[in-house]
C-alpha atoms as an extended CHARMM CRD file, in Angstrom:
* protein
*
       191  EXT
         1         1  MET       CA             -4.2130000000       27.3070000000        8.6400000000  PROA      1               0.0000000000
         2         2  SER       CA             -3.0880000000       24.5060000000        6.6420000000  PROA      2               0.0000000000
         3         3  ASP       CA             -2.1820000000       20.9850000000        8.3230000000  PROA      3               0.0000000000
         4         4  TYR       CA             -1.2200000000       19.1790000000        5.3210000000  PROA      4               0.0000000000
         5         5  ARG       CA              0.5600000000       19.5980000000        1.5300000000  PROA      5               0.0000000000
         6         6  VAL       CA             -1.1560000000       17.3180000000       -0.8960000000  PROA      6               0.0000000000
         7         7  LYS       CA              1.0120000000       16.4690000000       -4.1670000000  PROA      7               0.0000000000
         8         8  VAL       CA             -1.7000000000       15.5580000000       -6.8870000000  PROA      8               0.0000000000
         9         9  THR       CA             -0.0090000000       13.5430000000       -9.5170000000  PROA      9               0.0000000000
        10        10  VAL       CA             -2.0930000000       13.1580000000      -13.0020000000  PROA      10              0.0000000000
        11        11  ARG       CA             -1.1610000000       10.0430000000      -14.9840000000  PROA      11              0.0000000000
        12        12  ASN       CA             -3.0270000000        8.5350000000      -17.8420000000  PROA      12              0.0000000000
        13        13  ALA       CA             -5.0990000000        5.6390000000      -16.3400000000  PROA      13              0.0000000000
        14        14  ARG       CA             -6.3740000000        4.0820000000      -19.6430000000  PROA      14              0.0000000000
        15        15  LEU       CA             -2.4430000000        3.7760000000      -20.7840000000  PROA      15              0.0000000000
        16        16  LEU       CA             -1.3750000000        2.2600000000      -17.4170000000  PROA      16              0.0000000000
        17        17  ARG       CA             -4.4170000000       -0.2710000000      -17.4560000000  PROA      17              0.0000000000
        18        18  ALA       CA             -3.3840000000       -1.3060000000      -20.9950000000  PROA      18              0.0000000000
        19        19  ILE       CA              0.3230000000       -1.7480000000      -20.2030000000  PROA      19              0.0000000000
        20        20  GLU       CA             -0.3390000000       -3.6580000000      -16.7960000000  PROA      20              0.0000000000
        21        21  SER       CA             -3.1190000000       -6.0430000000      -18.5000000000  PROA      21              0.0000000000
        22        22  LEU       CA             -0.0040000000       -6.9930000000      -20.5400000000  PROA      22              0.0000000000
        23        23  GLY       CA              1.7810000000       -7.7950000000      -17.2770000000  PROA      23              0.0000000000
        24        24  HSD       CA              4.1880000000       -4.9020000000      -17.4720000000  PROA      24              0.0000000000
        25        25  THR       CA              5.3010000000       -1.7070000000      -16.1040000000  PROA      25              0.0000000000
        26        26  PRO       CA              5.8990000000        1.1940000000      -18.4950000000  PROA      26              0.0000000000
        27        27  SER       CA              9.6760000000        0.7520000000      -18.1850000000  PROA      27              0.0000000000
        28        28  SER       CA              9.2880000000       -3.1010000000      -18.4710000000  PROA      28              0.0000000000
        29        29  PHE       CA              7.1400000000       -2.6650000000      -21.4440000000  PROA      29              0.0000000000
        30        30  ALA       CA              9.5810000000       -0.0650000000      -22.9630000000  PROA      30              0.0000000000
        31        31  ASN       CA             12.4940000000       -2.2490000000      -22.5400000000  PROA      31              0.0000000000
        32        32  ALA       CA             10.8900000000       -5.7650000000      -23.8720000000  PROA      32              0.0000000000
        33        33  ASN       CA              9.8760000000       -3.7210000000      -27.1310000000  PROA      33              0.0000000000
        34        34  GLY       CA             13.0210000000       -1.9070000000      -27.5610000000  PROA      34              0.0000000000
        35        35  PHE       CA             11.7260000000        1.6830000000      -26.6720000000  PROA      35              0.0000000000
        36        36  GLN       CA             13.3330000000        4.1650000000      -24.5560000000  PROA      36              0.0000000000
        37        37  PRO       CA             11.8200000000        3.6070000000      -21.0900000000  PROA      37              0.0000000000
        38        38  GLY       CA             11.8250000000        7.4410000000      -20.2710000000  PROA      38              0.0000000000
        39        39  GLU       CA              9.3610000000        7.8770000000      -23.7370000000  PROA      39              0.0000000000
        40        40  LEU       CA              6.5830000000        5.5040000000      -22.3780000000  PROA      40              0.0000000000
        41        41  CYS       CA              6.8270000000        6.7400000000      -18.9490000000  PROA      41              0.0000000000
        42        42  ALA       CA              6.3460000000       10.4500000000      -20.2680000000  PROA      42              0.0000000000
        43        43  LEU       CA              3.3630000000        9.3990000000      -22.3870000000  PROA      43              0.0000000000
        44        44  VAL       CA              1.7230000000        7.9390000000      -18.9780000000  PROA      44              0.0000000000
        45        45  ALA       CA              2.4770000000       11.0620000000      -17.2680000000  PROA      45              0.0000000000
        46        46  MET       CA              1.2660000000       13.1280000000      -20.0460000000  PROA      46              0.0000000000
        47        47  THR       CA              4.1610000000       15.3030000000      -20.3300000000  PROA      47              0.0000000000
        48        48  ARG       CA              4.8030000000       13.7940000000      -24.0090000000  PROA      48              0.0000000000
        49        49  ARG       CA              2.2650000000       14.0710000000      -26.6680000000  PROA      49              0.0000000000
        50        50  PRO       CA              1.2780000000       10.7430000000      -28.0100000000  PROA      50              0.0000000000
        51        51  LEU       CA              1.2080000000       12.4560000000      -31.8450000000  PROA      51              0.0000000000
        52        52  LEU       CA              4.1300000000       13.2010000000      -33.5980000000  PROA      52              0.0000000000
        53        53  ARG       CA              4.3680000000       16.3940000000      -35.3110000000  PROA      53              0.0000000000
        54        54  ASN       CA              2.9950000000       15.1770000000      -38.4230000000  PROA      54              0.0000000000
        55        55  GLY       CA             -0.3040000000       13.6630000000      -36.7040000000  PROA      55              0.0000000000
        56        56  ASP       CA              0.8010000000       10.1970000000      -36.4870000000  PROA      56              0.0000000000
        57        57  PHE       CA              0.7640000000        8.0140000000      -33.2430000000  PROA      57              0.0000000000
        58        58  ARG       CA              4.5340000000        7.3400000000      -31.9440000000  PROA      58              0.0000000000
        59        59  ALA       CA              5.6830000000        3.8970000000      -32.5780000000  PROA      59              0.0000000000
        60        60  SER       CA              5.3880000000        3.0290000000      -28.7770000000  PROA      60              0.0000000000
        61        61  VAL       CA              1.8450000000        3.7300000000      -28.9480000000  PROA      61              0.0000000000
        62        62  LEU       CA              1.4110000000        1.7220000000      -31.6820000000  PROA      62              0.0000000000
        63        63  ALA       CA              3.1320000000       -1.1560000000      -30.4120000000  PROA      63              0.0000000000
        64        64  LEU       CA              1.2570000000       -1.3050000000      -27.4270000000  PROA      64              0.0000000000
        65        65  CYS       CA             -2.1490000000       -0.7440000000      -29.1680000000  PROA      65              0.0000000000
        66        66  GLU       CA             -1.1630000000       -3.8730000000      -31.2160000000  PROA      66              0.0000000000
        67        67  GLN       CA             -0.0550000000       -6.1710000000      -28.2150000000  PROA      67              0.0000000000
        68        68  ALA       CA             -3.0530000000       -5.0400000000      -26.1410000000  PROA      68              0.0000000000
        69        69  ASN       CA             -5.4460000000       -5.2920000000      -29.1320000000  PROA      69              0.0000000000
        70        70  VAL       CA             -6.8560000000       -1.4500000000      -28.5750000000  PROA      70              0.0000000000
        71        71  MET       CA             -7.1160000000        1.4000000000      -30.5440000000  PROA      71              0.0000000000
        72        72  PRO       CA             -5.3440000000        4.7580000000      -29.7890000000  PROA      72              0.0000000000
        73        73  CYS       CA             -8.7270000000        6.1880000000      -29.1180000000  PROA      73              0.0000000000
        74        74  ASP       CA             -8.9570000000        3.3800000000      -26.0960000000  PROA      74              0.0000000000
        75        75  LEU       CA             -5.7490000000        4.8210000000      -24.6700000000  PROA      75              0.0000000000
        76        76  PHE       CA             -6.1000000000        8.4810000000      -24.9310000000  PROA      76              0.0000000000
        77        77  ASN       CA             -9.0630000000       11.1570000000      -24.8180000000  PROA      77              0.0000000000
        78        78  ALA       CA             -9.0660000000       14.2590000000      -26.7440000000  PROA      78              0.0000000000
        79        79  ARG       CA             -7.5270000000       16.1270000000      -23.6130000000  PROA      79              0.0000000000
        80        80  GLN       CA             -4.7590000000       13.4860000000      -22.9480000000  PROA      80              0.0000000000
        81        81  LEU       CA             -3.6700000000       13.8730000000      -26.7970000000  PROA      81              0.0000000000
        82        82  GLU       CA             -2.7710000000       17.2160000000      -26.0960000000  PROA      82              0.0000000000
        83        83  GLY       CA             -0.1330000000       16.5960000000      -23.4440000000  PROA      83              0.0000000000
        84        84  VAL       CA              0.3460000000       18.8460000000      -20.4130000000  PROA      84              0.0000000000
        85        85  GLU       CA              3.0460000000       20.6860000000      -19.3350000000  PROA      85              0.0000000000
        86        86  THR       CA              3.2330000000       19.4550000000      -15.6350000000  PROA      86              0.0000000000
        87        87  ASN       CA              1.4910000000       16.7570000000      -14.5860000000  PROA      87              0.0000000000
        88        88  SER       CA              1.6180000000       17.4000000000      -10.6210000000  PROA      88              0.0000000000
        89        89  ALA       CA              0.6230000000       20.2800000000       -8.3430000000  PROA      89              0.0000000000
        90        90  GLU       CA              0.8030000000       21.0420000000       -4.4540000000  PROA      90              0.0000000000
        91        91  ILE       CA             -1.9170000000       22.5080000000       -2.7030000000  PROA      91              0.0000000000
        92        92  GLU       CA             -2.1280000000       22.7970000000        1.2910000000  PROA      92              0.0000000000
        93        93  VAL       CA             -5.1720000000       21.6710000000        3.0600000000  PROA      93              0.0000000000
        94        94  SER       CA             -6.6250000000       21.6650000000        6.3550000000  PROA      94              0.0000000000
        95        95  SER       CA             -7.4650000000       18.1380000000        8.0550000000  PROA      95              0.0000000000
        96        96  ARG       CA            -11.2680000000       19.0500000000        7.1220000000  PROA      96              0.0000000000
        97        97  GLU       CA            -10.1630000000       19.7710000000        3.3720000000  PROA      97              0.0000000000
        98        98  LEU       CA             -8.1170000000       16.5550000000        3.2770000000  PROA      98              0.0000000000
        99        99  SER       CA            -11.2600000000       14.2920000000        4.4280000000  PROA      99              0.0000000000
       100       100  ALA       CA            -13.4030000000       15.7320000000        1.7490000000  PROA      100             0.0000000000
       101       101  TYR       CA            -10.6330000000       14.8910000000       -0.9590000000  PROA      101             0.0000000000
       102       102  ALA       CA             -9.8210000000       11.1460000000        0.3920000000  PROA      102             0.0000000000
       103       103  PRO       CA            -12.5090000000        8.6340000000        0.0920000000  PROA      103             0.0000000000
       104       104  ALA       CA            -14.4760000000        7.6530000000        3.4430000000  PROA      104             0.0000000000
       105       105  GLU       CA            -12.4240000000        4.4170000000        3.7500000000  PROA      105             0.0000000000
       106       106  ILE       CA             -8.8480000000        6.2120000000        3.7000000000  PROA      106             0.0000000000
       107       107  GLU       CA             -7.9440000000        6.9770000000        7.5680000000  PROA      107             0.0000000000
       108       108  ASN       CA             -6.3790000000       10.2420000000        8.6300000000  PROA      108             0.0000000000
       109       109  PRO       CA             -2.8640000000        9.8620000000        7.6990000000  PROA      109             0.0000000000
       110       110  GLU       CA             -1.5180000000       10.4550000000       11.3440000000  PROA      110             0.0000000000
       111       111  ASP       CA             -3.7030000000        7.7780000000       12.6900000000  PROA      111             0.0000000000
       112       112  GLY       CA             -2.4280000000        5.4670000000        9.9280000000  PROA      112             0.0000000000
       113       113  TYR       CA              1.0200000000        6.3440000000       10.9710000000  PROA      113             0.0000000000
       114       114  MET       CA              0.2900000000        6.1530000000       14.5470000000  PROA      114             0.0000000000
       115       115  ARG       CA             -1.2220000000        2.6350000000       13.6450000000  PROA      115             0.0000000000
       116       116  GLN       CA              1.7030000000        1.3230000000       11.6870000000  PROA      116             0.0000000000
       117       117  GLU       CA              4.2780000000        2.6450000000       14.3230000000  PROA      117             0.0000000000
       118       118  ILE       CA              2.1810000000        0.5720000000       17.0450000000  PROA      118             0.0000000000
       119       119  ALA       CA              1.9220000000       -2.5430000000       14.9180000000  PROA      119             0.0000000000
       120       120  ALA       CA              5.8240000000       -2.4280000000       14.5380000000  PROA      120             0.0000000000
       121       121  GLN       CA              6.5060000000       -2.1510000000       17.9380000000  PROA      121             0.0000000000
       122       122  VAL       CA              4.1620000000       -5.1770000000       18.8060000000  PROA      122             0.0000000000
       123       123  ALA       CA              5.7690000000       -7.2620000000       16.2680000000  PROA      123             0.0000000000
       124       124  GLY       CA              8.9920000000       -6.2050000000       17.8890000000  PROA      124             0.0000000000
       125       125  LEU       CA              7.6210000000       -7.3170000000       21.3380000000  PROA      125             0.0000000000
       126       126  LEU       CA              6.4190000000      -10.3560000000       19.6860000000  PROA      126             0.0000000000
       127       127  ALA       CA              9.6740000000      -11.2820000000       18.2530000000  PROA      127             0.0000000000
       128       128  LYS       CA             11.1570000000      -11.4620000000       21.6900000000  PROA      128             0.0000000000
       129       129  LEU       CA              8.6590000000      -14.1190000000       22.7170000000  PROA      129             0.0000000000
       130       130  PRO       CA             10.0570000000      -17.9190000000       22.4500000000  PROA      130             0.0000000000
       131       131  GLU       CA              9.1660000000      -19.3490000000       19.0900000000  PROA      131             0.0000000000
       132       132  ARG       CA              6.4450000000      -21.7500000000       20.1780000000  PROA      132             0.0000000000
       133       133  SER       CA              4.4940000000      -18.6000000000       21.9990000000  PROA      133             0.0000000000
       134       134  GLN       CA              5.1900000000      -16.6370000000       18.7880000000  PROA      134             0.0000000000
       135       135  LEU       CA              3.3880000000      -19.0190000000       16.8540000000  PROA      135             0.0000000000
       136       136  ALA       CA              0.4430000000      -19.4500000000       19.4390000000  PROA      136             0.0000000000
       137       137  MET       CA              0.1030000000      -15.8700000000       19.5640000000  PROA      137             0.0000000000
       138       138  ARG       CA              0.1610000000      -15.2500000000       15.6710000000  PROA      138             0.0000000000
       139       139  MET       CA             -2.4600000000      -18.4010000000       15.2660000000  PROA      139             0.0000000000
       140       140  HSD       CA             -4.7870000000      -17.1140000000       17.9980000000  PROA      140             0.0000000000
       141       141  ALA       CA             -4.9270000000      -13.6460000000       16.4100000000  PROA      141             0.0000000000
       142       142  ASP       CA             -5.6690000000      -15.1550000000       13.1300000000  PROA      142             0.0000000000
       143       143  GLY       CA             -8.7260000000      -16.6450000000       14.9870000000  PROA      143             0.0000000000
       144       144  ALA       CA             -7.6280000000      -20.2730000000       15.5700000000  PROA      144             0.0000000000
       145       145  THR       CA             -9.0850000000      -22.3900000000       17.9310000000  PROA      145             0.0000000000
       146       146  LEU       CA             -7.2420000000      -23.7870000000       21.0700000000  PROA      146             0.0000000000
       147       147  ARG       CA             -7.2870000000      -27.2270000000       19.3030000000  PROA      147             0.0000000000
       148       148  GLU       CA             -5.8620000000      -26.1480000000       15.9290000000  PROA      148             0.0000000000
       149       149  ILE       CA             -3.0290000000      -24.5090000000       17.9150000000  PROA      149             0.0000000000
       150       150  GLY       CA             -2.5030000000      -27.6020000000       20.1160000000  PROA      150             0.0000000000
       151       151  GLU       CA             -2.1300000000      -29.7800000000       17.0190000000  PROA      151             0.0000000000
       152       152  GLU       CA              0.3960000000      -27.2250000000       15.2460000000  PROA      152             0.0000000000
       153       153  LEU       CA              2.4610000000      -27.3840000000       18.4670000000  PROA      153             0.0000000000
       154       154  GLY       CA              1.9140000000      -30.7730000000       19.6170000000  PROA      154             0.0000000000
       155       155  LEU       CA              0.1560000000      -29.9490000000       22.8450000000  PROA      155             0.0000000000
       156       156  CYS       CA             -3.2120000000      -30.7380000000       24.6360000000  PROA      156             0.0000000000
       157       157  HSD       CA             -6.1160000000      -28.7070000000       24.9970000000  PROA      157             0.0000000000
       158       158  GLU       CA             -5.0040000000      -27.4110000000       28.4900000000  PROA      158             0.0000000000
       159       159  ARG       CA             -1.1370000000      -26.7890000000       27.7610000000  PROA      159             0.0000000000
       160       160  THR       CA             -1.8830000000      -24.7290000000       24.7000000000  PROA      160             0.0000000000
       161       161  ARG       CA             -4.4300000000      -22.6840000000       27.0350000000  PROA      161             0.0000000000
       162       162  GLN       CA             -1.2430000000      -22.1580000000       29.5960000000  PROA      162             0.0000000000
       163       163  VAL       CA              1.0820000000      -21.2550000000       26.7210000000  PROA      163             0.0000000000
       164       164  LEU       CA             -1.3630000000      -18.5480000000       25.5160000000  PROA      164             0.0000000000
       165       165  GLU       CA             -1.8800000000      -17.0100000000       28.8510000000  PROA      165             0.0000000000
       166       166  LYS       CA              1.7330000000      -17.0330000000       29.6240000000  PROA      166             0.0000000000
       167       167  SER       CA              2.4610000000      -15.3900000000       26.5070000000  PROA      167             0.0000000000
       168       168  LYS       CA             -0.1830000000      -12.9740000000       27.1280000000  PROA      168             0.0000000000
       169       169  ARG       CA              1.4370000000      -12.0800000000       30.4020000000  PROA      169             0.0000000000
       170       170  MET       CA              4.7010000000      -11.5890000000       28.9120000000  PROA      170             0.0000000000
       171       171  LEU       CA              3.4300000000       -9.2470000000       26.4730000000  PROA      171             0.0000000000
       172       172  ARG       CA              1.3700000000       -7.4990000000       28.9650000000  PROA      172             0.0000000000
       173       173  ARG       CA              4.6070000000       -7.0350000000       30.8380000000  PROA      173             0.0000000000
       174       174  ALA       CA              6.7610000000       -5.8300000000       27.7620000000  PROA      174             0.0000000000
       175       175  VAL       CA              3.7670000000       -3.5720000000       26.9220000000  PROA      175             0.0000000000
       176       176  TYR       CA              3.8810000000       -1.8860000000       30.4690000000  PROA      176             0.0000000000
       177       177  ARG       CA              7.2240000000       -1.1400000000       30.1750000000  PROA      177             0.0000000000
       178       178  LYS       CA              7.0650000000        0.9400000000       27.1570000000  PROA      178             0.0000000000
       179       179  PRO       CA              5.2810000000        4.0280000000       28.1440000000  PROA      179             0.0000000000
       180       180  GLU       CA              3.9200000000        4.9440000000       24.5650000000  PROA      180             0.0000000000
       181       181  LEU       CA              2.2970000000        1.7780000000       24.4050000000  PROA      181             0.0000000000
       182       182  ARG       CA              0.8640000000        1.7070000000       27.9110000000  PROA      182             0.0000000000
       183       183  HSD       CA             -2.5490000000        2.2980000000       26.2680000000  PROA      183             0.0000000000
       184       184  LEU       CA             -2.4280000000       -1.1660000000       24.7880000000  PROA      184             0.0000000000
       185       185  SER       CA             -2.2840000000       -2.8170000000       28.2120000000  PROA      185             0.0000000000
       186       186  ASP       CA             -5.2330000000       -4.5690000000       30.1170000000  PROA      186             0.0000000000
       187       187  ASP       CA             -3.5400000000       -3.3470000000       33.3370000000  PROA      187             0.0000000000
       188       188  LYS       CA             -4.5270000000        0.0820000000       33.7990000000  PROA      188             0.0000000000
       189       189  ALA       CA             -4.4640000000       -0.0340000000       37.3790000000  PROA      189             0.0000000000
       190       190  SER       CA             -0.9900000000        1.3620000000       38.1710000000  PROA      190             0.0000000000
       191       191  THR       CA             -0.8030000000        3.7550000000       35.3450000000  PROA      191             0.0000000000
């Protein structure tokens, strides 16, 4: 049984890199050079052949070659010169199959979604703290020392420590009030 539906879209990476090296997207390059954006996007998607019926390269390809100082063979391999009818496909895969397709550094999509959701909720809780506490917590999370935080806030070392401790207590209480975030709290005695 499949857990995920994966859509694979194929694009011409050589062509994209040449366009990006000029500081453009396919649409912005086309607009800047008087071409239809759809034409260049179709060339990138490989749904339009770069060659005309008479065997000449399209004007947009030649303009890109000239500006990027490359040859057409640098932008298209033999298969890409033929084009494709459709440049995408969908397949259904299990969790195990998905991890085989994805590089090791890519996390499980469910984990990534949960991490984003928790980060958004924690950011919402942080936003409810006083401004000074928010700044202290962010600096502390970024690895700043008490001295550095104190200098930024105009506080002595001890007062900075107190502000941080109070901020942490306020966050712990707020986290504890949200059942979906209780696992983040250090206070697990009451759960």
